[in-house]
N, C-alpha and C positions, 0 to 999 in steps of 0.2 A: 513446426508443432504449433498450433493454435495458442494454445494456454501459455507457452513460453514467450511469443509475441505479445500476449497481453499483459504478462508480467514484465517483459523488456520495456514496453511503453509506460507502465506504471512505475518502475523504477527511474526512468529517464524523467519524467513528470516530477517525481518527489525531490530527486536530485537538482533539477531547475528551480524549482520552488525554494528549496532549503538554501542554494546558494545565495538567495537574496536576502536572506534573514541573518540574525545575529543569534548567536547562542547555538547549543548543540542540540539536535535533532534529537528528541527522544520517543515521540510517539507519531505514529500513523493512524487515523481512523479512517476504516474503509467501510462501504455497504456493498454486500455481495449479493447480486440480484438471484431471483430463485431460478432463472434458467441461465445462469452464468456456466453450467456445467465443469464447475471446480468448486471442491468443497473449502472449506476455512482451513483444514490442516495442509491439504494439498497446496492452496494458494501459499500458506506459509512456508511449506518445505522449498517450493520454486523462488520464491522471493528471498529465502536464506541464500540459496544456491547463487542467485543472482546477483547479491549483494556482497558476497562473501570476498573479503578484501578490498573492498570500497568503503569509503565514509558512512556508507549507510548500513554496514555489516552491524547487526546487533540491535537495529532498529527494532522496537517493540511496535507490533501491530494489533489494532483493537478492531476485529470484524463484527459487522452485525449483518446477520442475514434478513434478507428481504423477502419474506415467504410469498407475496402475491406475485402470480405469474402474469397478471395483467397490468402490472406496473410498467410505466413507459421505459424503465430501466433494467428491466427484469432479466435481459443478458449481460448486463455490466458487471464491472466492478468500478465503483465508484469511490474516488478519493474525496472523503468528506473533511478531513481538518488533519493540521500536523500541529505537534506541540514542542516546544523548545525551551531548554532549560537555559535560562538567561543569567543564572546564579554564578556561572563558571567562566562569566566573560573575562577575557584578559585585557 
């Protein structure tokens, strides 16, 4: 399934980036292209399934939909940023 492949790539990239940081990852901000062929709710559902039982389980997603079908990334899911809670560092 194409959607699951996109989600798996996204999860892998978030995990890779979060491993290099200190603090608990609490938020991932994404941009969803107008032609990405997945809704924000469906993306969340796939993401929750892919991260169940991992360090990313429960990660909050903030998804901005890009309405422009002519945008260069109109078919993509773009990882905009990650936010960490560094107040709980041990």
